[in-house]
C-alpha positions, 0 to 999 in steps of 0.5 A: 233820807232828805230828813237826815241831811237837813238835820245833819246840815242843821247840826253842823251849823250849830257846831261851827258856830258854837265852836267859834264861840268857845274859841272867842273867835270872831266870823271874820277871823275864821273867814280869814282862815279859811280865805273866804268873805265873812258874809260867806262865812256866816251864810254857813253858820245860819244854813243858808249855804252848805259847807263845802267838804274842804272847808269843813275838814280845814275847821276840824283840823283847826279845832282838833274834832272829827269830821263825824262831830263836825257834822253831828254824825258823833257827839264825840270830838275826836 
């Protein structure tokens, strides 16, 4: 069970970085939208901190993807 969680966190950190880069946005722009510090957002992308559910929801809405896609439970964006 814990391996599955680690795999999901690793997938999520890659997806939030890839989504941001695909949108040609900086970490500073996304952190401003999320109302958090850029250094904290950077830790989410590097997997050093777990992204809180409320911020995951905001990112999924912002990028128009499902939460399942964001956390790696699905490869379908919507």
